[in-house]
mmCIF file as gemmi writes it, N, C-alpha and C atoms, coordinates in Angstrom:
data_model
loop_
_atom_site.group_PDB
_atom_site.id
_atom_site.type_symbol
_atom_site.label_atom_id
_atom_site.label_alt_id
_atom_site.label_comp_id
_atom_site.label_asym_id
_atom_site.label_entity_id
_atom_site.label_seq_id
_atom_site.pdbx_PDB_ins_code
_atom_site.Cartn_x
_atom_site.Cartn_y
_atom_site.Cartn_z
_atom_site.occupancy
_atom_site.B_iso_or_equiv
_atom_site.pdbx_formal_charge
_atom_site.auth_seq_id
_atom_site.auth_asym_id
_atom_site.pdbx_PDB_model_num
ATOM 1 N N . UNK Axp A 1 ? 59.628 140.733 51.747 1 0 ? 1 A 1
ATOM 2 C CA . UNK Axp A 1 ? 59.784 139.711 50.728 1 0 ? 1 A 1
ATOM 3 C C . UNK Axp A 1 ? 58.635 138.716 50.839 1 0 ? 1 A 1
ATOM 4 N N . UNK Axp A 2 ? 58.038 138.393 49.713 1 0 ? 2 A 1
ATOM 5 C CA . UNK Axp A 2 ? 56.953 137.422 49.646 1 0 ? 2 A 1
ATOM 6 C C . UNK Axp A 2 ? 57.493 136.176 48.952 1 0 ? 2 A 1
ATOM 7 N N . UNK Axp A 3 ? 57.331 135.023 49.6 1 0 ? 3 A 1
ATOM 8 C CA . UNK Axp A 3 ? 57.735 133.746 49.028 1 0 ? 3 A 1
ATOM 9 C C . UNK Axp A 3 ? 56.491 132.904 48.78 1 0 ? 3 A 1
ATOM 10 N N . UNK Axp A 4 ? 56.555 132.059 47.758 1 0 ? 4 A 1
ATOM 11 C CA . UNK Axp A 4 ? 55.412 131.194 47.467 1 0 ? 4 A 1
ATOM 12 C C . UNK Axp A 4 ? 55.883 129.932 46.761 1 0 ? 4 A 1
ATOM 13 N N . UNK Axp A 5 ? 55.079 128.898 46.909 1 0 ? 5 A 1
ATOM 14 C CA . UNK Axp A 5 ? 55.225 127.695 46.107 1 0 ? 5 A 1
ATOM 15 C C . UNK Axp A 5 ? 54.147 127.747 45.039 1 0 ? 5 A 1
ATOM 16 N N . UNK Axp A 6 ? 54.514 127.398 43.833 1 0 ? 6 A 1
ATOM 17 C CA . UNK Axp A 6 ? 53.558 127.353 42.73 1 0 ? 6 A 1
ATOM 18 C C . UNK Axp A 6 ? 53.499 125.898 42.271 1 0 ? 6 A 1
ATOM 19 N N . UNK Axp A 7 ? 52.328 125.307 42.389 1 0 ? 7 A 1
ATOM 20 C CA . UNK Axp A 7 ? 52.115 123.916 41.996 1 0 ? 7 A 1
ATOM 21 C C . UNK Axp A 7 ? 51.602 123.917 40.562 1 0 ? 7 A 1
ATOM 22 N N . UNK Axp A 8 ? 52.256 123.185 39.697 1 0 ? 8 A 1
ATOM 23 C CA . UNK Axp A 8 ? 51.992 123.268 38.266 1 0 ? 8 A 1
ATOM 24 C C . UNK Axp A 8 ? 51.575 121.914 37.707 1 0 ? 8 A 1
ATOM 25 N N . UNK Axp A 9 ? 50.501 121.919 36.938 1 0 ? 9 A 1
ATOM 26 C CA . UNK Axp A 9 ? 50.12 120.743 36.164 1 0 ? 9 A 1
ATOM 27 C C . UNK Axp A 9 ? 50.437 121.043 34.701 1 0 ? 9 A 1
ATOM 28 N N . UNK Axp A 10 ? 50.917 120.017 33.993 1 0 ? 10 A 1
ATOM 29 C CA . UNK Axp A 10 ? 51.318 120.198 32.606 1 0 ? 10 A 1
ATOM 30 C C . UNK Axp A 10 ? 50.624 119.19 31.697 1 0 ? 10 A 1
ATOM 31 N N . UNK Axp A 11 ? 50.778 119.407 30.407 1 0 ? 11 A 1
ATOM 32 C CA . UNK Axp A 11 ? 50.357 118.399 29.449 1 0 ? 11 A 1
ATOM 33 C C . UNK Axp A 11 ? 51.236 117.168 29.64 1 0 ? 11 A 1
ATOM 34 N N . UNK Axp A 12 ? 50.721 116.012 29.287 1 0 ? 12 A 1
ATOM 35 C CA . UNK Axp A 12 ? 51.459 114.76 29.429 1 0 ? 12 A 1
ATOM 36 C C . UNK Axp A 12 ? 52.797 114.85 28.69 1 0 ? 12 A 1
ATOM 37 N N . UNK Axp A 13 ? 53.867 114.477 29.381 1 0 ? 13 A 1
ATOM 38 C CA . UNK Axp A 13 ? 55.191 114.448 28.782 1 0 ? 13 A 1
ATOM 39 C C . UNK Axp A 13 ? 55.901 115.791 28.724 1 0 ? 13 A 1
ATOM 40 N N . UNK Axp A 14 ? 55.328 116.832 29.302 1 0 ? 14 A 1
ATOM 41 C CA . UNK Axp A 14 ? 55.912 118.173 29.205 1 0 ? 14 A 1
ATOM 42 C C . UNK Axp A 14 ? 56.546 118.673 30.498 1 0 ? 14 A 1
ATOM 43 N N . UNK Axp A 15 ? 56.507 117.907 31.575 1 0 ? 15 A 1
ATOM 44 C CA . UNK Axp A 15 ? 56.975 118.389 32.878 1 0 ? 15 A 1
ATOM 45 C C . UNK Axp A 15 ? 58.43 118.839 32.839 1 0 ? 15 A 1
ATOM 46 N N . UNK Axp A 16 ? 59.311 118.066 32.263 1 0 ? 16 A 1
ATOM 47 C CA . UNK Axp A 16 ? 60.735 118.417 32.241 1 0 ? 16 A 1
ATOM 48 C C . UNK Axp A 16 ? 60.968 119.697 31.452 1 0 ? 16 A 1
ATOM 49 N N . UNK Axp A 17 ? 60.326 119.839 30.301 1 0 ? 17 A 1
ATOM 50 C CA . UNK Axp A 17 ? 60.481 121.046 29.484 1 0 ? 17 A 1
ATOM 51 C C . UNK Axp A 17 ? 59.944 122.269 30.211 1 0 ? 17 A 1
ATOM 52 N N . UNK Axp A 18 ? 58.807 122.118 30.879 1 0 ? 18 A 1
ATOM 53 C CA . UNK Axp A 18 ? 58.215 123.224 31.623 1 0 ? 18 A 1
ATOM 54 C C . UNK Axp A 18 ? 59.13 123.635 32.771 1 0 ? 18 A 1
ATOM 55 N N . UNK Axp A 19 ? 59.667 122.685 33.5 1 0 ? 19 A 1
ATOM 56 C CA . UNK Axp A 19 ? 60.559 122.997 34.624 1 0 ? 19 A 1
ATOM 57 C C . UNK Axp A 19 ? 61.786 123.764 34.139 1 0 ? 19 A 1
ATOM 58 N N . UNK Axp A 20 ? 62.366 123.356 33.032 1 0 ? 20 A 1
ATOM 59 C CA . UNK Axp A 20 ? 63.536 124.042 32.485 1 0 ? 20 A 1
ATOM 60 C C . UNK Axp A 20 ? 63.182 125.48 32.115 1 0 ? 20 A 1
ATOM 61 N N . UNK Axp A 21 ? 62.05 125.678 31.463 1 0 ? 21 A 1
ATOM 62 C CA . UNK Axp A 21 ? 61.638 127.022 31.054 1 0 ? 21 A 1
ATOM 63 C C . UNK Axp A 21 ? 61.357 127.908 32.266 1 0 ? 21 A 1
ATOM 64 N N . UNK Axp A 22 ? 60.721 127.361 33.279 1 0 ? 22 A 1
ATOM 65 C CA . UNK Axp A 22 ? 60.383 128.151 34.461 1 0 ? 22 A 1
ATOM 66 C C . UNK Axp A 22 ? 61.638 128.557 35.224 1 0 ? 22 A 1
ATOM 67 N N . UNK Axp A 23 ? 62.648 127.717 35.237 1 0 ? 23 A 1
ATOM 68 C CA . UNK Axp A 23 ? 63.895 128.044 35.949 1 0 ? 23 A 1
ATOM 69 C C . UNK Axp A 23 ? 64.533 129.33 35.435 1 0 ? 23 A 1
ATOM 70 N N . UNK Axp A 24 ? 64.254 129.69 34.199 1 0 ? 24 A 1
ATOM 71 C CA . UNK Axp A 24 ? 64.834 130.886 33.58 1 0 ? 24 A 1
ATOM 72 C C . UNK Axp A 24 ? 64.113 132.178 33.971 1 0 ? 24 A 1
ATOM 73 N N . UNK Axp A 25 ? 62.978 132.07 34.641 1 0 ? 25 A 1
ATOM 74 C CA . UNK Axp A 25 ? 62.176 133.247 34.981 1 0 ? 25 A 1
ATOM 75 C C . UNK Axp A 25 ? 62.761 133.953 36.199 1 0 ? 25 A 1
ATOM 76 N N . UNK Axp A 26 ? 62.924 135.266 36.084 1 0 ? 26 A 1
ATOM 77 C CA . UNK Axp A 26 ? 63.432 136.055 37.205 1 0 ? 26 A 1
ATOM 78 C C . UNK Axp A 26 ? 62.438 135.991 38.365 1 0 ? 26 A 1
ATOM 79 N N . UNK Axp A 27 ? 62.937 135.725 39.549 1 0 ? 27 A 1
ATOM 80 C CA . UNK Axp A 27 ? 62.099 135.578 40.735 1 0 ? 27 A 1
ATOM 81 C C . UNK Axp A 27 ? 61.879 134.128 41.119 1 0 ? 27 A 1
ATOM 82 N N . UNK Axp A 28 ? 62.137 133.22 40.201 1 0 ? 28 A 1
ATOM 83 C CA . UNK Axp A 28 ? 62.023 131.786 40.494 1 0 ? 28 A 1
ATOM 84 C C . UNK Axp A 28 ? 63.345 131.328 41.101 1 0 ? 28 A 1
ATOM 85 N N . UNK Axp A 29 ? 63.259 130.715 42.274 1 0 ? 29 A 1
ATOM 86 C CA . UNK Axp A 29 ? 64.471 130.239 42.943 1 0 ? 29 A 1
ATOM 87 C C . UNK Axp A 29 ? 64.646 128.728 42.802 1 0 ? 29 A 1
ATOM 88 N N . UNK Axp A 30 ? 63.574 128.02 42.435 1 0 ? 30 A 1
ATOM 89 C CA . UNK Axp A 30 ? 63.631 126.568 42.299 1 0 ? 30 A 1
ATOM 90 C C . UNK Axp A 30 ? 62.468 126.11 41.431 1 0 ? 30 A 1
ATOM 91 N N . UNK Axp A 31 ? 62.713 125.169 40.548 1 0 ? 31 A 1
ATOM 92 C CA . UNK Axp A 31 ? 61.648 124.549 39.757 1 0 ? 31 A 1
ATOM 93 C C . UNK Axp A 31 ? 62.054 123.113 39.506 1 0 ? 31 A 1
ATOM 94 N N . UNK Axp A 32 ? 61.278 122.181 40.06 1 0 ? 32 A 1
ATOM 95 C CA . UNK Axp A 32 ? 61.621 120.766 39.927 1 0 ? 32 A 1
ATOM 96 C C . UNK Axp A 32 ? 60.411 119.978 39.429 1 0 ? 32 A 1
ATOM 97 N N . UNK Axp A 33 ? 60.675 119.054 38.511 1 0 ? 33 A 1
ATOM 98 C CA . UNK Axp A 33 ? 59.603 118.161 38.089 1 0 ? 33 A 1
ATOM 99 C C . UNK Axp A 33 ? 59.494 117.039 39.117 1 0 ? 33 A 1
ATOM 100 N N . UNK Axp A 34 ? 58.255 116.702 39.451 1 0 ? 34 A 1
ATOM 101 C CA . UNK Axp A 34 ? 57.975 115.747 40.52 1 0 ? 34 A 1
ATOM 102 C C . UNK Axp A 34 ? 56.897 114.767 40.058 1 0 ? 34 A 1
ATOM 103 N N . UNK Axp A 35 ? 56.638 113.762 40.879 1 0 ? 35 A 1
ATOM 104 C CA . UNK Axp A 35 ? 55.524 112.853 40.613 1 0 ? 35 A 1
ATOM 105 C C . UNK Axp A 35 ? 54.384 113.195 41.559 1 0 ? 35 A 1
ATOM 106 N N . UNK Axp A 36 ? 53.198 112.732 41.233 1 0 ? 36 A 1
ATOM 107 C CA . UNK Axp A 36 ? 52.041 112.998 42.075 1 0 ? 36 A 1
ATOM 108 C C . UNK Axp A 36 ? 51.008 113.813 41.326 1 0 ? 36 A 1
ATOM 109 N N . UNK Axp A 37 ? 50.111 114.49 42.054 1 0 ? 37 A 1
ATOM 110 C CA . UNK Axp A 37 ? 49.034 115.232 41.404 1 0 ? 37 A 1
ATOM 111 C C . UNK Axp A 37 ? 49.526 116.47 40.651 1 0 ? 37 A 1
ATOM 112 N N . UNK Axp A 38 ? 50.732 116.955 40.973 1 0 ? 38 A 1
ATOM 113 C CA . UNK Axp A 38 ? 51.32 118.075 40.254 1 0 ? 38 A 1
ATOM 114 C C . UNK Axp A 38 ? 52.574 117.591 39.552 1 0 ? 38 A 1
ATOM 115 N N . UNK Axp A 39 ? 52.936 118.269 38.483 1 0 ? 39 A 1
ATOM 116 C CA . UNK Axp A 39 ? 54.07 117.834 37.661 1 0 ? 39 A 1
ATOM 117 C C . UNK Axp A 39 ? 55.342 118.624 37.93 1 0 ? 39 A 1
ATOM 118 N N . UNK Axp A 40 ? 55.186 119.874 38.349 1 0 ? 40 A 1
ATOM 119 C CA . UNK Axp A 40 ? 56.323 120.741 38.653 1 0 ? 40 A 1
ATOM 120 C C . UNK Axp A 40 ? 55.987 121.527 39.913 1 0 ? 40 A 1
ATOM 121 N N . UNK Axp A 41 ? 56.95 121.643 40.809 1 0 ? 41 A 1
ATOM 122 C CA . UNK Axp A 41 ? 56.79 122.498 41.982 1 0 ? 41 A 1
ATOM 123 C C . UNK Axp A 41 ? 57.837 123.602 41.881 1 0 ? 41 A 1
ATOM 124 N N . UNK Axp A 42 ? 57.362 124.837 42.028 1 0 ? 42 A 1
ATOM 125 C CA . UNK Axp A 42 ? 58.203 126.02 41.848 1 0 ? 42 A 1
ATOM 126 C C . UNK Axp A 42 ? 58.26 126.782 43.162 1 0 ? 42 A 1
ATOM 127 N N . UNK Axp A 43 ? 59.427 127.316 43.484 1 0 ? 43 A 1
ATOM 128 C CA . UNK Axp A 43 ? 59.576 128.236 44.607 1 0 ? 43 A 1
ATOM 129 C C . UNK Axp A 43 ? 59.911 129.591 43.995 1 0 ? 43 A 1
ATOM 130 N N . UNK Axp A 44 ? 59.155 130.631 44.38 1 0 ? 44 A 1
ATOM 131 C CA . UNK Axp A 44 ? 59.376 131.967 43.834 1 0 ? 44 A 1
ATOM 132 C C . UNK Axp A 44 ? 59.419 132.978 44.959 1 0 ? 44 A 1
ATOM 133 N N . UNK Axp A 45 ? 60.11 134.09 44.702 1 0 ? 45 A 1
ATOM 134 C CA . UNK Axp A 45 ? 60.151 135.173 45.671 1 0 ? 45 A 1
ATOM 135 C C . UNK Axp A 45 ? 59.984 136.497 44.935 1 0 ? 45 A 1
ATOM 136 N N . UNK Axp A 46 ? 59.335 137.438 45.627 1 0 ? 46 A 1
ATOM 137 C CA . UNK Axp A 46 ? 59.09 138.755 45.045 1 0 ? 46 A 1
ATOM 138 C C . UNK Axp A 46 ? 59.047 139.78 46.16 1 0 ? 46 A 1
ATOM 139 N N . UNK Axp A 47 ? 59.138 141.047 45.785 1 0 ? 47 A 1
ATOM 140 C CA . UNK Axp A 47 ? 59.145 142.112 46.766 1 0 ? 47 A 1
ATOM 141 C C . UNK Axp A 47 ? 57.781 142.416 47.346 1 0 ? 47 A 1
ATOM 142 N N . UNK Axp A 48 ? 56.712 142.026 46.636 1 0 ? 48 A 1
ATOM 143 C CA . UNK Axp A 48 ? 55.349 142.29 47.106 1 0 ? 48 A 1
ATOM 144 C C . UNK Axp A 48 ? 54.401 141.251 46.528 1 0 ? 48 A 1
ATOM 145 N N . UNK Axp A 49 ? 53.189 141.241 47.026 1 0 ? 49 A 1
ATOM 146 C CA . UNK Axp A 49 ? 52.176 140.322 46.493 1 0 ? 49 A 1
ATOM 147 C C . UNK Axp A 49 ? 51.876 140.661 45.035 1 0 ? 49 A 1
ATOM 148 N N . UNK Axp A 50 ? 51.855 141.94 44.71 1 0 ? 50 A 1
ATOM 149 C CA . UNK Axp A 50 ? 51.608 142.337 43.32 1 0 ? 50 A 1
ATOM 150 C C . UNK Axp A 50 ? 52.715 141.824 42.39 1 0 ? 50 A 1
ATOM 151 N N . UNK Axp A 51 ? 53.964 141.94 42.826 1 0 ? 51 A 1
ATOM 152 C CA . UNK Axp A 51 ? 55.074 141.422 42.024 1 0 ? 51 A 1
ATOM 153 C C . UNK Axp A 51 ? 54.976 139.906 41.873 1 0 ? 51 A 1
ATOM 154 N N . UNK Axp A 52 ? 54.585 139.227 42.936 1 0 ? 52 A 1
ATOM 155 C CA . UNK Axp A 52 ? 54.398 137.774 42.861 1 0 ? 52 A 1
ATOM 156 C C . UNK Axp A 52 ? 53.324 137.443 41.833 1 0 ? 52 A 1
ATOM 157 N N . UNK Axp A 53 ? 52.234 138.189 41.867 1 0 ? 53 A 1
ATOM 158 C CA . UNK Axp A 53 ? 51.166 137.977 40.89 1 0 ? 53 A 1
ATOM 159 C C . UNK Axp A 53 ? 51.649 138.157 39.464 1 0 ? 53 A 1
ATOM 160 N N . UNK Axp A 54 ? 52.498 139.144 39.224 1 0 ? 54 A 1
ATOM 161 C CA . UNK Axp A 54 ? 53.052 139.354 37.889 1 0 ? 54 A 1
ATOM 162 C C . UNK Axp A 54 ? 53.915 138.167 37.454 1 0 ? 54 A 1
ATOM 163 N N . UNK Axp A 55 ? 54.7 137.647 38.388 1 0 ? 55 A 1
ATOM 164 C CA . UNK Axp A 55 ? 55.529 136.477 38.057 1 0 ? 55 A 1
ATOM 165 C C . UNK Axp A 55 ? 54.641 135.308 37.65 1 0 ? 55 A 1
ATOM 166 N N . UNK Axp A 56 ? 53.593 135.059 38.435 1 0 ? 56 A 1
ATOM 167 C CA . UNK Axp A 56 ? 52.733 133.898 38.173 1 0 ? 56 A 1
ATOM 168 C C . UNK Axp A 56 ? 51.925 134.083 36.898 1 0 ? 56 A 1
ATOM 169 N N . UNK Axp A 57 ? 51.217 135.197 36.802 1 0 ? 57 A 1
ATOM 170 C CA . UNK Axp A 57 ? 50.277 135.384 35.681 1 0 ? 57 A 1
ATOM 171 C C . UNK Axp A 57 ? 50.989 135.71 34.372 1 0 ? 57 A 1
ATOM 172 N N . UNK Axp A 58 ? 51.924 136.63 34.398 1 0 ? 58 A 1
ATOM 173 C CA . UNK Axp A 58 ? 52.543 137.088 33.157 1 0 ? 58 A 1
ATOM 174 C C . UNK Axp A 58 ? 53.687 136.201 32.681 1 0 ? 58 A 1
ATOM 175 N N . UNK Axp A 59 ? 54.333 135.497 33.615 1 0 ? 59 A 1
ATOM 176 C CA . UNK Axp A 59 ? 55.516 134.737 33.217 1 0 ? 59 A 1
ATOM 177 C C . UNK Axp A 59 ? 55.324 133.229 33.331 1 0 ? 59 A 1
ATOM 178 N N . UNK Axp A 60 ? 55.005 132.727 34.519 1 0 ? 60 A 1
ATOM 179 C CA . UNK Axp A 60 ? 54.89 131.274 34.699 1 0 ? 60 A 1
ATOM 180 C C . UNK Axp A 60 ? 53.743 130.717 33.858 1 0 ? 60 A 1
ATOM 181 N N . UNK Axp A 61 ? 52.567 131.312 33.961 1 0 ? 61 A 1
ATOM 182 C CA . UNK Axp A 61 ? 51.424 130.771 33.231 1 0 ? 61 A 1
ATOM 183 C C . UNK Axp A 61 ? 51.565 130.92 31.716 1 0 ? 61 A 1
ATOM 184 N N . UNK Axp A 62 ? 52.506 131.73 31.275 1 0 ? 62 A 1
ATOM 185 C CA . UNK Axp A 62 ? 52.737 131.9 29.837 1 0 ? 62 A 1
ATOM 186 C C . UNK Axp A 62 ? 53.6 130.788 29.247 1 0 ? 62 A 1
ATOM 187 N N . UNK Axp A 63 ? 54.195 129.963 30.098 1 0 ? 63 A 1
ATOM 188 C CA . UNK Axp A 63 ? 55.05 128.874 29.607 1 0 ? 63 A 1
ATOM 189 C C . UNK Axp A 63 ? 54.187 127.831 28.907 1 0 ? 63 A 1
ATOM 190 N N . UNK Axp A 64 ? 54.586 127.492 27.686 1 0 ? 64 A 1
ATOM 191 C CA . UNK Axp A 64 ? 53.836 126.513 26.903 1 0 ? 64 A 1
ATOM 192 C C . UNK Axp A 64 ? 53.875 125.144 27.566 1 0 ? 64 A 1
ATOM 193 N N . UNK Axp A 65 ? 52.728 124.479 27.636 1 0 ? 65 A 1
ATOM 194 C CA . UNK Axp A 65 ? 52.637 123.143 28.22 1 0 ? 65 A 1
ATOM 195 C C . UNK Axp A 65 ? 51.974 123.126 29.58 1 0 ? 65 A 1
ATOM 196 N N . UNK Axp A 66 ? 51.766 124.304 30.184 1 0 ? 66 A 1
ATOM 197 C CA . UNK Axp A 66 ? 51.11 124.365 31.491 1 0 ? 66 A 1
ATOM 198 C C . UNK Axp A 66 ? 49.601 124.35 31.304 1 0 ? 66 A 1
ATOM 199 N N . UNK Axp A 67 ? 48.926 123.532 32.098 1 0 ? 67 A 1
ATOM 200 C CA . UNK Axp A 67 ? 47.47 123.47 32.04 1 0 ? 67 A 1
ATOM 201 C C . UNK Axp A 67 ? 46.803 124.107 33.249 1 0 ? 67 A 1
ATOM 202 N N . UNK Axp A 68 ? 47.514 124.159 34.398 1 0 ? 68 A 1
ATOM 203 C CA . UNK Axp A 68 ? 46.91 124.703 35.62 1 0 ? 68 A 1
ATOM 204 C C . UNK Axp A 68 ? 48.002 125.025 36.622 1 0 ? 68 A 1
ATOM 205 N N . UNK Axp A 69 ? 47.79 126.103 37.389 1 0 ? 69 A 1
ATOM 206 C CA . UNK Axp A 69 ? 48.705 126.419 38.491 1 0 ? 69 A 1
ATOM 207 C C . UNK Axp A 69 ? 47.906 126.707 39.753 1 0 ? 69 A 1
ATOM 208 N N . UNK Axp A 70 ? 48.529 126.443 40.885 1 0 ? 70 A 1
ATOM 209 C CA . UNK Axp A 70 ? 47.992 126.791 42.198 1 0 ? 70 A 1
ATOM 210 C C . UNK Axp A 70 ? 49.122 127.489 42.943 1 0 ? 70 A 1
ATOM 211 N N . UNK Axp A 71 ? 48.886 128.718 43.392 1 0 ? 71 A 1
ATOM 212 C CA . UNK Axp A 71 ? 49.92 129.474 44.101 1 0 ? 71 A 1
ATOM 213 C C . UNK Axp A 71 ? 49.659 129.421 45.595 1 0 ? 71 A 1
ATOM 214 N N . UNK Axp A 72 ? 50.693 129.051 46.345 1 0 ? 72 A 1
ATOM 215 C CA . UNK Axp A 72 ? 50.599 128.896 47.794 1 0 ? 72 A 1
ATOM 216 C C . UNK Axp A 72 ? 51.617 129.828 48.469 1 0 ? 72 A 1
ATOM 217 N N . UNK Axp A 73 ? 51.191 131.033 48.861 1 0 ? 73 A 1
ATOM 218 C CA . UNK Axp A 73 ? 52.122 131.942 49.546 1 0 ? 73 A 1
ATOM 219 C C . UNK Axp A 73 ? 52.571 131.346 50.881 1 0 ? 73 A 1
ATOM 220 N N . UNK Axp A 74 ? 53.823 131.604 51.226 1 0 ? 74 A 1
ATOM 221 C CA . UNK Axp A 74 ? 54.387 131.138 52.487 1 0 ? 74 A 1
ATOM 222 C C . UNK Axp A 74 ? 53.981 132.131 53.57 1 0 ? 74 A 1
ATOM 223 N N . UNK Axp A 75 ? 53.483 131.622 54.693 1 0 ? 75 A 1
ATOM 224 C CA . UNK Axp A 75 ? 53.138 132.46 55.838 1 0 ? 75 A 1
ATOM 225 C C . UNK Axp A 75 ? 53.982 132.041 57.03 1 0 ? 75 A 1
ATOM 226 N N . UNK Axp A 76 ? 54.329 133.003 57.835 1 0 ? 76 A 1
ATOM 227 C CA . UNK Axp A 76 ? 55.096 132.724 59.038 1 0 ? 76 A 1
ATOM 228 C C . UNK Axp A 76 ? 54.182 132.942 60.24 1 0 ? 76 A 1
ATOM 229 N N . UNK Axp A 77 ? 53.702 131.859 60.801 1 0 ? 77 A 1
ATOM 230 C CA . UNK Axp A 77 ? 52.726 131.94 61.909 1 0 ? 77 A 1
ATOM 231 C C . UNK Axp A 77 ? 53.442 131.915 63.234 1 0 ? 77 A 1
């Protein structure tokens, strides 16, 4: 299982709408609007890195109102 945090920047005033839309995506376990340099922080899980990439590129980045994402895979050191 691959877990990651996805840091999302949105258009002004769109964070809440983006968080709601992202919560509906399969593989997303958490999506919360926050303050700071990012507007939404997402927790996602997938069976492989390729599946994670599909979630981010094909689904999360397709949500209207998103301007930028940064994906941070979780590592167990």
